[in-house]
N, C-alpha and C positions, 0 to 999 in steps of 0.2 A: 875783474868784473867789468872793467871798461869795455872789453871785447864783447861782453854780453849786450851792452847797450848800443855799441857801434853796430853789431850785427843785427840787432832789433831794428834800428833805423834803416839799415840797408834792406832788410826784409820787407819793411813797410813800403819802401820805394819800389822794390821789385814786384810786390803784390799788385801794384797799379799797372804793370805792364800788361798789354792785351793778351800776350801769350800765356801769362800766368793766370789771368782771369778765366781763360778758356780751358784751363787744365782740368776743371771739375766736370766737364761735359761728358767725356767718354766714361770715366769711372762712375758717374751718376747713372748713365744709361745701363751699364753693366750691373750696378747695384740694384737698380729698379727691377731688372729682369730676374736677378737671383732672389731678391726678397719678395717680389711679387709671386713667384712660383712657390717659395717656401711658406709664405703666409697663407696662400690659397690652399696648399696641401696640408699644412701642419698646425695652423693656429687653433682651429676649432678642436681637433683631437688633443692638443696640449691643454686647452681650457677644460675640456671634459675630464682629462686625467687629473688635473688639479682639483676639480670638483670632487672626484672620487676620493682622493687623498684627504681632502678637508673633511668629507663626510665620515670616512673610515676612522680617522684619528680625533674626531670631535673638535676640529680646529675652528669651525664656524663660531662656536660659542665663545671660546677663549679669545679668538681674534676680534670678535665683535665687542666683547667687554673691554679689550684694550683700546679699540678705536673709540668706544664711548667715553672712556676715561680721558682720552686726548681731545675730545670734542670733535671727532671725525665720524660721527654716526652716519652722516650722509653718504659715505662711500661703502657702508657695510654690504649693500646689495651688489656692488661691482668690484669687491676686493679681489676676487679670483681673476677676472680679466685684467685688472690693474697689476696683479702679481705677475701674470703671464707677460705683460708688456715690460715690466721691470726686469724680468729674467731674460728677455730677448735683447734688452738694451746693450749689454756689453758685447754681444755678438754682432750687433749692428755697428758698434764703434770699431770692433776688430776688423770687420769687412771693409769699412771706410779706410782704416789705417793700412790694411794690406793692399787695397786698390790704389791708394796714393803711392805706397811704396813701389808697387810693380809698374804702374802706368804714369805716375806724375814725377816721381823722384828722379828718374833718368833725365827727363826734360828739364827739371829744376837744376840738376847738376850741370848739364850742358849750358843752360842759360847763365847761371851764376859763375861757373868756371870761365866761360869765354868772355864775359863782360867785365868781370872783376879780378880774375886770377888767371890771365892767359899764359903767364909764365910757369904755371904749375904743370909738371909732368904727370901724365895719367899712368899709374903703375898697376891698376886693375887688381888690387889686393882682395876684393870681394867678388861675390858671384850671386846669381839668382838663387841657387840652392842654399848658399850661406845665409842670404837675407831671409829666405823662407824659414830656415831652421831657427834663426834668431827670433823671428816674429812668433812662430808657433810655440817654441819652448818658453818664451817670455809670457805668452798669453796663457799657457797652461799654469804657470806659477801664479800669474795674476788672477785667473778665474778661481783657483783654489782659495787664495786669500780673500778675494771679493765675496765668495759664497760664505766663508766662515765669518766674515765681519758684516754681512748683510743685515742681520737683526740689529746690530749696533748703530745702523744709520738712523734709527729713531732718536738717538742722542744727538742733538743739533751740533754741538762742538766737535763730536767725533766725525760726523759727516763733513764738516767744513775743513777739518785739519787733515784727516787721514785719507779721504777719497782723492783730493788733489795730489797728495804725495804718491798714492798708488797709481793713478793715471799718469802722473809725471814720470815715474820710474819706467812704466811701459813705453811711453812716448820716447823717452831718452834712449832706451835700449834699441828700439826699432829704428828711430830716425837717425841716430848717430852712426849706426852701421851703414844705412843706405847713403848717408851724406858722404861717407869716406870710401865707399865701395869702389868707385872708379878711379879715384885719385891716390889713395894711400895704399901702401903695401901692408901686410899683416902686422909687422913690427910697428910701423908708424901708427896704425889704427889702435894698437894696444897702448902705446905711449900716450896718445891723445885721450882715449877714453878713460885711462887711469889718472893721468896728470890733470885732466880737466873734468873730473867726475862731478865736482860740486857745481861749477857753472853750467854743465850740461843738465844736471838735475834741476837747477833753477829754471832753465829754459823749458824743461819737460814739465815742471809743476805749473808754470804760467800757461803753457800750452794745454795741460790737463784741465786747468781751471777754465780756460776758454772753451774747451771741449765739453764742459758741464753745462754750458748755456743751452744747447739744443735739448738737454734733458728736461728743461723747464716746460717744454711742450707736453710732457707726460703728467703735469700737475693739474690738468684741467678737469679732473674728476670724471663725471659722466660724459662730458663733451669729448674728453680725450679718448674714451672708449669708443664712442660713436664714430668719431672721425679718425680712428687709429690709422687706417691705410694712408690717408692724406698727411697726417702728422708724421708718420714714419718716413714718407718720401721727403717731407720738408726737413726732418731731422737729419736724414742721411746726407742731403745736400749741404746742410750747415756743417756737419762733421767733416765732409770733404773739403769745404772751404777753409775750415780751421786747420785741418791737417796740411793743406797746401801751404798756408802761411807758416805753420810750424816747420814744415820741410824747408822753406826758404830761410827761416831763422837758423835752423840747425846747419843748413848748407853753408851759409855765410860764416857762422862761427867756426865750424870744423875746418873749412878751407883756410880761414885766417890762421887758425892754430897750426895747420899743416905747413903753411907758408913760413911761419915763425920757426917751426921745428926744423925745416930744411935749411933755414938760414944760419943755423948753429951747427957747425961740423964737430959734434962731440959724440962720446959714447952714449949708450942708451940711458944710463942713470943721469948723466949731466943734461941730456936733452930733455928728459922728463922734468927735471928741476926747472929748466929754463921756461918751458911752456907753462908750468904750474905757476911760476912767479908772475908771468905776464897775465 
């Protein structure tokens, strides 16, 4: 776990570099274009469809009673737009994660590798297609679990414990692949992701918890509905900023683990044990 804190400190220093601070600009412009078009074309039809479902299945009455019992009567009139916003939230987060992976992680890898690990050979064990497959397959699993557990978010302890774990798992899967794609071969990536699964999950959970901060913009009730386009843009930029920092953290940790792995000329089982002990 020492490597977790060491890589955290290095990631904080790297985040202050002007190149890293500018990495959110291009993904932000692309995200604004994508989500601007998507919200203009699809937000109102989505709200209309939810209104129809609520009316057809009598959900207005039951949902209203539940909100009244929780002291949230003020949001009864806007519960459908709020629900639409919450359903869009994971897709906004995924888009930010994918854009950082495609546009920022290569620059992060070059920056961290050249400045901190110039001795590491680039073995190109990953690919764009492989990264896209890991991202999409992980998100499919994530969205199924997220939708199944969405009603349980009304239980405060559940939301505080399970949601960071869920987001942490997603960040861990996607970021670890991207961090090792240029430098590790397939066997090295397998050894590191298996031997360091718990430290990687810790980094993912902390990153997932930080990623929940922009979601607080969604808690403004009526104001969050009125200013939804502005809040959505602000949230996307914050997600990008958090994921760039998370990418730096994963990059430092994974390259440090790769350096230690290559310094031990052993077979696969022994090397896995060595990096796990460290």
